[in-house]
C-alpha positions in Angstrom: 0.0 0.0 0.0 1.4 3.4 -1.0 1.8 6.1 1.6 2.0 9.0 -0.9 0.2 12.1 0.4 -2.3 14.0 -1.7 -0.7 16.2 -4.4 -2.9 19.3 -3.6 -6.1 20.5 -2.1 -8.6 20.2 -4.9 -11.4 22.1 -3.3 -12.1 24.1 -0.1 -15.3 25.6 1.3 -16.6 28.6 3.1 -20.0 29.0 4.5 -22.2 32.1 4.1 -25.6 33.3 5.2 -26.2 35.6 2.2 -25.3 33.8 -1.0 -26.0 36.7 -3.3 -23.6 39.0 -1.3 -21.0 36.3 -1.5 -21.4 35.9 -5.2 -21.0 39.6 -5.7 -17.9 39.5 -3.6 -16.1 36.4 -4.9 -17.2 36.8 -8.6 -17.2 40.6 -8.7 -14.7 42.0 -6.3 -12.2 39.1 -6.4 -13.0 38.3 -10.1 -13.2 34.5 -9.6 -14.9 32.7 -12.6 -18.0 31.0 -11.4 -18.2 27.4 -12.6 -21.4 26.2 -10.8 -24.5 27.5 -9.0 -27.6 26.3 -7.4 -29.7 29.3 -6.2 -30.1 29.4 -2.5 -27.6 26.6 -2.0 -24.1 27.2 -3.4 -21.8 28.9 -5.9 -18.6 27.3 -7.0 -15.5 29.3 -8.3 -12.3 28.3 -10.1 -9.1 29.4 -8.3 -6.1 28.3 -10.3 -6.1 24.4 -10.4 -8.5 24.3 -7.4 -12.1 25.2 -6.7 -13.7 27.4 -4.0 -17.1 26.1 -2.8 -19.4 28.8 -1.3 -22.3 27.2 0.6 -25.2 28.2 2.7 -24.7 25.9 5.7 -28.3 25.1 6.3 -28.6 23.9 2.7 -25.7 21.4 3.1 -26.7 20.1 6.6 -29.5 18.0 5.1 -29.4 15.4 2.4 -31.8 16.0 -0.5 -33.5 12.6 -1.1 -34.0 13.4 -4.7 -30.4 14.2 -5.4 -28.6 11.7 -7.6 -25.3 12.4 -5.8 -24.7 10.7 -2.4 -22.9 13.6 -0.7 -23.2 13.3 3.0 -24.3 16.3 5.1 -21.7 18.9 6.0 -21.4 22.5 7.0 -19.8 24.9 9.4 -21.0 27.9 11.4 -18.9 30.9 12.2 -16.0 32.5 10.4 -13.7 30.2 8.5 -10.4 31.1 6.9 -8.7 30.7 3.5 -5.6 32.2 1.9 -5.2 33.2 -1.7 -1.7 33.3 -3.3 -0.7 36.8 -4.2 1.1 35.6 -7.3 1.2 36.5 -10.2 -0.6 39.8 -9.6 1.5 40.7 -6.5 0.6 41.6 -2.9 0.6 45.3 -3.4 -1.7 45.1 -6.4 -4.2 42.9 -4.5 -4.1 45.3 -1.6 -4.8 48.3 -3.8 -7.6 46.5 -5.6 -9.4 45.5 -2.4 -9.0 48.9 -0.8 -10.3 50.5 -4.0 -13.4 48.3 -3.5 -13.8 49.6 0.0 -12.6 46.4 1.6 -10.8 47.0 5.0 -7.4 45.4 5.5 -7.5 44.1 9.1 -3.9 43.1 9.5 -0.6 43.0 7.6 2.0 40.4 8.6 5.7 39.8 7.7 6.3 36.2 8.5 9.5 34.8 10.0 10.7 33.3 6.7 10.3 36.8 5.1 7.0 36.4 3.2 4.2 38.9 3.7 0.4 38.7 3.8 -2.6 40.7 4.7 -6.1 39.8 6.1 -9.6 41.0 5.2 -13.2 39.7 5.5 -15.8 38.6 3.1 -19.4 39.8 3.6 -20.1 36.7 5.8 -17.2 37.5 8.1 -14.9 34.7 6.8 -11.2 35.6 7.4 -9.5 35.8 4.0 -5.8 36.3 3.4 -3.6 37.1 0.4 -0.1 36.0 0.9 3.2 35.6 -0.9 3.7 31.9 -1.4 7.0 32.0 0.2 5.4 32.3 3.7 5.5 28.5 3.7 9.1 28.2 2.4 11.5 26.6 4.9 
């Protein structure tokens, strides 16, 4: 049996109360291309090779008996966190873009390895970060 780890995270999820506000933010402000949508339940966005899933938690906590897909119930409440890579646009350009959209930068960090990042919130209160990929270099 192989002990190889997964190559990457294929998808990650955040949970929101107001799906329309989230769609305006992730699709409009951040410019992520939407690749799927079920009104009142979810919107899915392409982020590089991965996918960001934006769900309303109450819609994912129950299984639809009519659904052809056997996805078990899931969901989370309260603010989550995810981090976007600043590259190739660059940390400064992302910061300027968000500030121009009226998005408040909550904190800026210079990490011990030398990489930098900053934090902000989506309309649901999820903690988002844009970081130079080198924050994880060792």
